[in-house]
Structure formats: C-alpha cells, structure tokens
All heavy atoms as an XYZ file, in Angstrom:
712
protein
N      81.636    108.989    103.873
C      82.828    108.450    104.500
C      83.553    107.567    103.485
O      82.946    106.829    102.742
C      82.453    107.635    105.727
C      83.646    106.978    106.365
S      83.275    105.972    107.805
C      82.229    104.725    107.143
N      84.882    107.664    103.510
C      85.710    106.863    102.618
C      86.475    105.839    103.443
O      86.813    106.082    104.599
C      86.684    107.771    101.873
C      87.429    107.076    100.780
C      88.222    108.055     99.910
O      88.326    109.224    100.225
N      88.766    107.558     98.838
N      86.751    104.702    102.833
C      87.533    103.655    103.479
C      88.917    103.628    102.843
O      89.052    103.525    101.622
C      86.863    102.267    103.329
C      85.451    102.287    103.949
C      87.719    101.177    103.944
C      85.418    102.547    105.446
N      89.964    103.753    103.672
C      91.343    103.607    103.224
C      91.859    102.278    103.752
O      91.430    101.824    104.819
C      92.234    104.722    103.768
C      91.965    106.085    103.202
C      92.357    107.212    103.902
C      91.343    106.265    101.976
C      92.139    108.478    103.394
C      91.115    107.534    101.451
C      91.518    108.645    102.173
N      92.792    101.675    103.042
C      93.363    100.406    103.485
C      94.761    100.630    104.021
O      95.672    100.987    103.278
C      93.397     99.384    102.337
O      92.060     99.167    101.882
C      93.977     98.063    102.796
N      94.915    100.420    105.316
C      96.238    100.449    105.932
C      96.940     99.142    105.560
O      96.346     98.069    105.721
C      96.114    100.563    107.447
S      97.680    100.372    108.326
N      98.177     99.180    105.065
C      98.856     97.944    104.703
C      99.148     97.055    105.913
O      99.495     95.888    105.757
C     100.160     98.396    104.055
C     100.188     99.866    104.072
C      98.953    100.358    104.737
N      98.991     97.577    107.125
C      99.271     96.821    108.339
C      97.998     96.356    109.048
O      97.979     95.300    109.655
C     100.111     97.676    109.300
C     101.366     98.190    108.675
C     101.416     99.453    108.118
C     102.500     97.386    108.600
C     102.571     99.919    107.513
C     103.659     97.839    107.993
C     103.693     99.104    107.447
N      96.915     97.155    108.956
C      95.691     96.865    109.713
C      94.473     96.540    108.845
O      93.457     96.123    109.370
C      95.341     98.063    110.599
S      96.642     98.532    111.735
N      94.568     96.793    107.547
C      93.437     96.525    106.664
C      92.546     97.747    106.491
O      92.914     98.860    106.856
N      91.350     97.553    105.922
C      90.432     98.661    105.636
C      89.949     99.355    106.914
O      89.570     98.694    107.881
C      89.261     97.991    104.919
C      89.781     96.675    104.450
C      90.845     96.266    105.423
N      90.001    100.686    106.888
C      89.590    101.489    108.043
C      88.935    102.790    107.579
O      89.162    103.265    106.475
C      90.799    101.862    108.909
C      91.539    100.695    109.529
C      90.690    100.071    110.632
N      91.453     99.170    111.448
C      91.549     97.853    111.254
N      90.939     97.305    110.235
N      92.236     97.100    112.064
N      88.183    103.398    108.464
C      87.532    104.689    108.240
C      88.591    105.767    107.984
O      89.618    105.810    108.662
C      86.733    105.026    109.503
C      85.927    106.292    109.384
O      86.515    107.341    109.030
O      84.719    106.252    109.656
N      88.326    106.652    107.033
C      89.275    107.703    106.666
C      89.666    108.604    107.834
O      90.738    109.219    107.832
C      88.714    108.567    105.535
C      87.504    109.384    105.939
C      86.925    110.204    104.802
O      87.701    110.789    104.029
O      85.692    110.238    104.686
N      88.822    108.703    108.854
C      89.122    109.571    109.999
C      90.289    109.060    110.835
O      90.813    109.775    111.678
C      87.874    109.741    110.860
C      86.774    110.505    110.117
C      85.491    110.533    110.876
N      84.917    109.187    110.887
C      83.747    108.873    111.419
N      83.027    109.803    112.009
N      83.299    107.641    111.365
N      90.724    107.811    110.599
C      91.865    107.247    111.318
C      93.194    107.606    110.655
O      94.249    107.200    111.145
C      91.753    105.723    111.387
C      90.617    105.219    112.226
C      90.621    103.704    112.359
O      91.617    103.043    111.990
O      89.606    103.166    112.833
N      93.173    108.346    109.557
C      94.385    108.603    108.775
C      94.737    110.081    108.764
O      93.875    110.945    108.889
C      94.194    108.107    107.342
C      94.010    106.625    107.254
C      92.745    106.063    107.378
C      95.088    105.782    107.059
C      92.560    104.694    107.308
C      94.924    104.416    106.994
C      93.656    103.866    107.121
N      96.026    110.347    108.576
C      96.528    111.716    108.510
C      97.491    111.829    107.338
O      98.422    111.026    107.209
C      97.253    112.071    109.809
C      97.841    113.438    109.815
N      97.088    114.575    109.945
C      99.122    113.852    109.694
C      97.880    115.627    109.917
N      99.117    115.220    109.753
N      97.263    112.837    106.469
C      98.172    113.105    105.363
C      99.496    113.578    105.935
O      99.538    114.469    106.777
C      97.568    114.180    104.446
C      98.501    114.657    103.366
C      98.651    113.924    102.201
C      99.235    115.814    103.523
C      99.507    114.357    101.198
C     100.082    116.256    102.530
C     100.227    115.516    101.363
N     100.618    112.992    105.472
C     101.934    113.361    105.996
C     102.743    114.195    105.011
O     103.367    115.181    105.416
C     102.717    112.116    106.388
N     102.750    113.811    103.729
C     103.600    114.533    102.771
C     103.365    114.036    101.356
O     102.809    112.962    101.149
C     105.072    114.344    103.124
N     103.844    114.819    100.398
C     103.902    114.348     99.018
C     105.040    113.338     98.929
O     106.098    113.539     99.530
C     104.211    115.506     98.074
C     103.162    116.564     98.019
C     103.604    117.763     97.199
O     104.809    118.008     97.078
O     102.718    118.447     96.676
N     104.852    112.295     98.201
C     105.929    111.327     98.004
C     106.966    111.914     97.065
O     106.639    112.616     96.112
C     105.375    110.025     97.435
N     108.232    111.648     97.346
C     109.299    112.084     96.472
C     109.835    113.468     96.744
O     110.726    113.943     96.051
N     109.323    114.130     97.751
C     109.804    115.467     98.087
C     111.165    115.316     98.775
O     111.301    114.562     99.735
C     108.803    116.145     99.019
C     108.962    117.618     99.124
C     107.769    118.210     99.859
C     107.823    119.707     99.820
N     106.676    120.292    100.503
N     112.176    116.040     98.307
C     113.534    115.897     98.822
C     113.831    116.958     99.867
O     113.679    118.156     99.614
C     114.559    116.012     97.673
O     114.235    115.034     96.691
C     115.960    115.783     98.166
N     114.264    116.492    101.038
C     114.621    117.406    102.123
C     115.926    118.124    101.780
O     116.853    117.525    101.245
C     114.795    116.595    103.414
C     115.120    117.433    104.608
C     115.370    116.564    105.822
N     115.931    117.376    106.874
C     115.518    117.370    108.116
N     114.561    116.563    108.480
N     116.070    118.148    109.012
N     116.034    119.411    102.118
C     117.283    120.137    101.860
C     118.461    119.511    102.605
O     118.300    118.943    103.685
C     117.001    121.547    102.388
C     115.525    121.674    102.406
C     114.997    120.288    102.665
N     119.640    119.622    102.024
C     120.865    119.101    102.638
C     121.239    119.987    103.819
O     121.562    121.164    103.661
C     121.981    119.085    101.598
C     123.282    118.532    102.138
O     123.327    118.100    103.313
O     124.276    118.526    101.381
N     121.207    119.434    105.020
C     121.466    120.218    106.226
C     122.921    120.166    106.671
O     123.255    120.652    107.747
C     120.562    119.738    107.380
O     120.794    118.353    107.599
C     119.103    119.986    107.065
N     123.799    119.592    105.854
C     125.223    119.586    106.219
C     125.859    120.953    105.993
O     126.961    121.205    106.460
C     125.999    118.522    105.425
O     125.863    118.778    104.025
C     125.485    117.127    105.741
N     125.158    121.802    105.280
C     125.640    123.165    105.044
C     124.562    124.162    105.420
O     123.565    123.821    106.069
N     124.765    125.393    105.020
C     123.796    126.463    105.300
C     122.528    126.263    104.469
O     122.601    125.974    103.282
C     124.433    127.816    104.951
C     123.630    129.011    105.364
C     123.658    129.272    106.864
O     124.578    128.780    107.541
O     122.744    129.950    107.341
N     121.368    126.389    105.111
C     120.082    126.305    104.417
C     119.345    127.608    104.656
O     119.120    128.001    105.807
C     119.247    125.111    104.924
C     117.912    125.054    104.211
C     120.004    123.805    104.768
N     118.979    128.272    103.586
C     118.312    129.573    103.723
C     116.885    129.407    104.239
O     116.268    128.339    104.106
C     118.277    130.296    102.378
O     117.373    129.646    101.504
N     116.367    130.470    104.801
C     114.987    130.468    105.294
C     114.010    130.227    104.148
O     113.004    129.536    104.317
C     114.680    131.787    105.990
N     114.315    130.767    102.980
C     113.442    130.585    101.813
C     113.395    129.121    101.379
O     112.342    128.609    101.014
C     113.912    131.462    100.641
C     113.751    132.941    100.880
C     114.873    133.547    101.737
O     115.931    132.897    101.912
O     114.670    134.653    102.250
N     114.553    128.448    101.429
C     114.610    127.032    101.058
C     113.801    126.188    102.038
O     113.044    125.306    101.644
C     116.075    126.546    101.004
O     116.771    127.323    100.026
C     116.158    125.074    100.648
N     113.951    126.463    103.351
C     113.179    125.719    104.345
C     111.688    125.975    104.181
O     110.866    125.062    104.270
C     113.611    126.082    105.770
C     114.711    125.224    106.290
C     115.951    125.631    106.643
C     114.685    123.806    106.504
N     116.700    124.555    107.056
C     115.942    123.423    106.982
C     113.713    122.825    106.328
C     116.268    122.105    107.304
C     114.034    121.507    106.639
C     115.288    121.161    107.120
N     111.320    127.223    103.957
C     109.905    127.567    103.789
C     109.317    126.842    102.588
O     108.209    126.296    102.660
C     109.740    129.072    103.640
N     110.048    126.805    101.492
C     109.559    126.101    100.293
C     109.402    124.612    100.574
O     108.405    124.003    100.191
C     110.511    126.328     99.128
N     110.371    124.025    101.268
C     110.300    122.594    101.591
C     109.106    122.290    102.501
O     108.376    121.321    102.282
C     111.595    122.135    102.250
C     111.525    120.736    102.805
C     111.491    119.632    101.960
C     111.478    120.521    104.173
C     111.410    118.346    102.472
C     111.398    119.239    104.693
C     111.363    118.154    103.837
O     111.277    116.880    104.341
N     108.908    123.097    103.505
C     107.854    122.834    104.492
C     106.446    123.168    104.004
O     105.493    122.486    104.364
C     108.130    123.620    105.779
C     109.365    123.205    106.562
C     109.601    124.182    107.703
C     109.233    121.786    107.074
N     106.316    124.218    103.191
C     104.980    124.730    102.897
C     104.526    124.629    101.448
O     103.325    124.669    101.191
C     104.869    126.185    103.363
C     105.209    126.354    104.811
N     104.431    125.846    105.825
C     106.271    126.945    105.419
C     104.977    126.127    106.996
N     106.097    126.793    106.779
N     105.445    124.552    100.506
C     105.050    124.498     99.098
C     104.598    123.090     98.731
O     105.289    122.116     99.028
C     106.204    124.931     98.197
N     103.439    122.982     98.129
C     102.885    121.703     97.697
C     102.608    121.768     96.204
O     102.165    122.803     95.699
C     101.580    121.397     98.444
C     101.701    121.382     99.945
C     102.483    120.200    100.469
O     102.455    119.127     99.889
N     103.209    120.399    101.547
N     102.842    120.666     95.505
C     102.548    120.633     94.068
C     101.047    120.635     93.824
O     100.560    121.223     92.886
C     103.178    119.392     93.430
C     104.670    119.482     93.311
C     105.243    118.341     92.481
N     104.647    117.048     92.727
C     105.154    116.124     93.531
N     106.273    116.361     94.179
N     104.560    114.968     93.698
N     100.300    119.892     94.651
C      98.845    119.802     94.534
C      98.406    119.368     93.130
O      97.549    119.986     92.501
C      98.193    121.135     94.917
C      96.739    120.976     95.270
O      96.296    119.891     95.630
N      95.974    122.040     95.157
N      99.039    118.297     92.646
C      98.735    117.776     91.313
C      97.312    117.252     91.224
O      96.780    116.701     92.192
C      99.690    116.625     90.953
C     101.134    117.081     90.856
O     101.355    118.248     90.505
O     102.029    116.260     91.130
N      96.705    117.413     90.061
C      95.390    116.822     89.804
C      95.603    115.475     89.141
O      96.484    115.305     88.310
C      94.562    117.717     88.885
C      94.045    118.947     89.560
C      93.104    119.701     88.644
C      92.544    120.895     89.363
N      91.603    121.620     88.528
N      94.778    114.511     89.523
C      94.879    113.176     88.933
C      95.636    112.221     89.848
O      95.629    112.369     91.061
N      96.307    111.259     89.234
C      96.985    110.210     90.003
C      98.184    110.788     90.750
O      99.047    111.437     90.164
C      97.426    109.088     89.075
C      97.816    107.846     89.834
C      97.954    106.663     88.912
N      98.198    105.465     89.696
C      97.715    104.297     89.415
N      96.958    104.141     88.353
N      97.983    103.258     90.174
N      98.211    110.575     92.068
C      99.278    111.089     92.922
C      99.814    109.982     93.812
O      99.173    108.944     94.008
C      98.781    112.233     93.823
O      97.749    111.731     94.682
C      98.257    113.407     93.032
N     100.996    110.225     94.367
C     101.608    109.332     95.360
C     101.886    110.175     96.598
O     102.541    111.209     96.507
C     102.894    108.721     94.817
C     102.640    107.769     93.675
C     103.912    107.360     92.948
N     104.992    106.980     93.819
C     105.349    105.715     94.093
N     104.719    104.726     93.526
N     106.347    105.458     94.911
N     101.345    109.733     97.738
C     101.430    110.520     98.964
C     101.807    109.621    100.136
O     101.519    108.424    100.132
C     100.079    111.163     99.269
C      99.565    112.039     98.161
C      98.104    112.383     98.307
O      97.327    111.583     98.871
O      97.727    113.464     97.838
N     102.420    110.219    101.135
C     102.727    109.521    102.377
C     101.609    109.841    103.371
O     101.267    111.002    103.580
C     104.096    109.955    102.944
C     104.379    109.245    104.261
C     105.196    109.675    101.930
N     101.042    108.785    103.953
C      99.974    108.915    104.938
C     100.371    108.166    106.200
O     101.206    107.276    106.172
C      98.675    108.311    104.396
C      98.004    109.165    103.370
C      98.374    109.346    102.070
C      96.842    109.952    103.556
N      97.517    110.198    101.431
C      96.553    110.584    102.324
C      95.997    110.183    104.636
C      95.472    111.430    102.157
C      94.910    111.024    104.459
C      94.663    111.645    103.236
N      99.733    108.529    107.313
C      99.925    107.807    108.566
C      98.586    107.260    109.031
O      97.574    107.969    109.018
C     100.499    108.705    109.655
C     100.601    107.982    110.998
S     101.274    108.988    112.309
C     103.001    108.658    112.065
N      98.608    105.988    109.450
C      97.436    105.411    110.105
C      97.636    105.654    111.594
O      98.541    105.091    112.215
C      97.319    103.918    109.784
C      96.087    103.317    110.355
N      96.039    102.031    110.808
C      94.830    103.818    110.555
C      94.826    101.759    111.253
N      94.082    102.842    111.109
N      96.846    106.531    112.180
C      97.062    106.978    113.553
C      97.014    105.865    114.594
O      97.869    105.833    115.480
C      96.073    108.102    113.889
C      96.230    109.354    113.013
C      95.106    110.343    113.286
C      97.582    109.997    113.204
N      96.063    104.922    114.553
C      96.031    103.887    115.596
C      97.292    103.019    115.655
O      97.738    102.654    116.733
C      94.803    103.045    115.239
C      93.907    104.006    114.540
C      94.838    104.879    113.736
N      97.891    102.691    114.512
C      99.094    101.848    114.541
C     100.370    102.669    114.357
O     101.470    102.137    114.459
C      99.023    100.726    113.507
S      99.168    101.249    111.781
N     100.224    103.985    114.089
C     101.343    104.922    113.937
C     102.313    104.520    112.832
O     103.491    104.806    112.906
C     102.074    105.106    115.265
N     101.811    103.870    111.800
C     102.648    103.452    110.677
C     102.477    104.409    109.503
O     101.366    104.831    109.192
C     102.279    102.040    110.217
C     102.669    100.958    111.190
C     104.162    100.650    111.200
O     104.920    101.216    110.374
O     104.568     99.845    112.039
N     103.579    104.727    108.857
C     103.561    105.511    107.637
C     103.494    104.575    106.442
O     104.087    103.488    106.461
C     104.823    106.370    107.532
C     104.928    107.492    108.554
C     106.322    108.084    108.540
C     103.897    108.570    108.285
N     102.783    104.992    105.402
C     102.686    104.177    104.199
C     102.472    105.068    102.993
O     102.122    106.245    103.110
C     101.570    103.131    104.323
C     100.191    103.713    104.434
C      99.398    103.885    103.315
C      99.691    104.096    105.671
C      98.125    104.422    103.413
C      98.419    104.632    105.786
C      97.627    104.798    104.653
N     102.700    104.519    101.823
C     102.518    105.233    100.567
C     101.139    104.918    100.013
O     100.753    103.744     99.942
C     103.587    104.799     99.569
C     103.573    105.502     98.224
C     104.026    106.942     98.376
C     104.474    104.773     97.254
N     100.393    105.957     99.663
C      99.079    105.764     99.063
C      99.108    106.315     97.644
O      99.555    107.441     97.427
C      97.981    106.473     99.862
C      96.584    106.260     99.277
S      95.271    107.213    100.078
C      95.304    106.615    101.744
N      98.652    105.520     96.699
C      98.468    105.973     95.325
C      96.979    106.196     95.149
O      96.186    105.285     95.346
C      98.964    104.925     94.341
C     100.452    104.684     94.405
C     100.901    103.656     93.400
O     100.607    103.816     92.202
O     101.538    102.680     93.821
N      96.610    107.441     94.803
C      95.198    107.769     94.677
C      94.996    108.841     93.624
O      95.935    109.509     93.210
C      94.611    108.215     96.008
C      95.095    109.562     96.462
C      94.483    109.957     97.804
N      94.865    111.316     98.143
C      94.135    112.391     97.922
N      92.940    112.285     97.398
N      94.570    113.588     98.250
N      93.763    109.023     93.220
C      93.402    110.082     92.292
C      92.911    111.254     93.123
O      91.948    111.123     93.882
C      92.311    109.604     91.328
C      92.050    110.585     90.215
O      91.684    111.749     90.518
O      92.204    110.207     89.044
N      93.562    112.393     93.006
C      93.211    113.546     93.833
C      91.918    114.231     93.403
O      91.395    115.068     94.122
C      94.356    114.567     93.840
O      94.562    115.083     92.545
N      91.383    113.858     92.247
C      90.127    114.433     91.779
C      88.959    113.537     92.184
O      87.991    113.995     92.799
C      90.145    114.655     90.249
C      88.801    115.166     89.765
C      91.261    115.619     89.864
N      89.040    112.255     91.866
C      87.938    111.333     92.158
C      88.040    110.707     93.545
O      87.092    110.100     94.017
C      87.900    110.191     91.128
O      89.074    109.379     91.286
C      87.806    110.724     89.713
N      89.197    110.818     94.188
C      89.499    110.231     95.497
C      89.592    108.698     95.460
O      89.654    108.057     96.509
C      88.494    110.650     96.573
C      88.422    112.129     96.784
S      90.050    112.787     97.177
C      89.653    114.447     97.544
N      89.622    108.113     94.272
C      89.784    106.668     94.165
C      91.183    106.282     94.628
O      92.179    106.877     94.226
C      89.593    106.214     92.719
C      89.790    104.721     92.529
C      89.660    104.291     91.076
O      89.374    105.126     90.211
O      89.860    103.096     90.833
N      91.269    105.273     95.509
C      92.554    104.770     95.986
C      92.925    103.559     95.136
O      92.167    102.598     95.040
C      92.478    104.387     97.479
C      93.788    103.771     97.939
C      92.129    105.611     98.312
N      94.116    103.637     94.518
C      94.579    102.545     93.659
C      95.351    101.491     94.445
O      95.212    100.306     94.188
C      95.472    103.093     92.541
C      94.785    104.094     91.650
C      95.176    105.420     91.646
C      93.740    103.718     90.815
C      94.552    106.352     90.827
C      93.106    104.643     89.996
C      93.525    105.955     90.010
O      92.900    106.875     89.210
N      96.184    101.936     95.383
C      97.012    100.992     96.142
C      97.605    101.683     97.360
O      97.717    102.908     97.407
C      98.136    100.462     95.259
N      97.978    100.875     98.346
C      98.749    101.351     99.493
C      99.929    100.414     99.666
O      99.811     99.205     99.433
C      97.900    101.388    100.780
O      97.368    100.091    101.056
C      96.771    102.396    100.677
N     101.077    100.988    100.074
C     102.308    100.223    100.223
C     103.000    100.616    101.525
O     103.122    101.811    101.796
C     103.273    100.510     99.063
C     102.649    100.400     97.702
N     102.443     99.202     97.073
C     102.187    101.365     96.870
C     101.880     99.431     95.888
N     101.710    100.726     95.744
N     103.476     99.656    102.293
C     104.210     99.995    103.518
C     105.514    100.715    103.171
O     106.115    100.449    102.132
C     104.468     98.653    104.180
C     104.339     97.643    103.108
C     103.413     98.209    102.080
N     105.960    101.605    104.041
C     107.236    102.288    103.840
C     108.378    101.593    104.569
O     109.528    101.893    104.320
C     107.149    103.749    104.291
C     106.338    104.658    103.384
C     106.295    106.064    103.948
C     106.926    104.691    101.981
N     108.077    100.695    105.462
C     109.142     99.939    106.145
C     109.093     98.490    105.710
O     108.048     97.984    105.291
C     108.999    100.050    107.648
C     107.797     99.325    108.216
C     107.906     99.241    109.734
N     106.688     98.764    110.331
C     106.404     97.467    110.546
N     107.259     96.544    110.202
N     105.261     97.121    111.109
N     110.205     97.852    105.831
C     110.266     96.430    105.503
C     109.713     95.632    106.668
O     109.882     96.012    107.832
C     111.695     96.005    105.211
C     112.265     96.648    103.975
C     113.662     96.181    103.707
C     114.181     96.836    102.448
N     115.570     96.498    102.178
N     109.070     94.528    106.358
C     108.529     93.651    107.393
C     109.694     93.033    108.175
O     110.739     92.718    107.603
C     107.674     92.564    106.794
N     109.550     92.841    109.485
C     110.617     92.197    110.267
C     110.857     90.776    109.781
O     109.941     90.089    109.375
C     110.097     92.204    111.708
C     108.662     92.608    111.633
C     108.395     93.179    110.286
N     112.113     90.369    109.824
C     112.452     89.021    109.337
C     112.619     88.037    110.448
O     112.930     88.281    111.521
C     113.722     89.091    108.505
C     113.507     89.954    107.290
C     114.727     89.959    106.384
O     115.637     89.178    106.536
N     114.728     90.863    105.428
C-alpha cells in the first residue's frame, strides 16, 4: 500500500485517490467544429512518460482535484499541489 498526501486532508491510503488526467493536456477548442479523431485523441491518447511526471488526481472523500508530481517508474511522490486557490 502506498500513502499519497492530499493537499487538503493530509496523508491517506492510495485507495482513496483516483487518477484524473495528465497535467498540461489541452482540451480542443469547441467554439468550432471538432472532428471525431481529435476528440478521440484528447480523451484516450496518453503520453505515458517514464520518470518524473505531473498528473491531476482526485481525493475521493473530499472530492478535491490536485496536481501530483511523481516518478512513474519508482512511484515516489515528490509533491502535491492544490488546483484551486484557498478561500480568502
């Protein structure tokens, strides 16, 4: 079992988390026509880089999305960062 750190709730069991997306993936511009091939590539194509990666994850109990920096080979987590700004 691996422990991930939610930036909102602290360290938790990996089973509480869900991978959401690669960080930096750009959604197609929907103000115009978008081909089926473009949508398919956006939804299903993954880079699957080896080594240090940046990914969007969700902590299911608090339903918050956050950025995780981790090594996809060793599974070492370097840092987690909230994707929303804290309320003022």
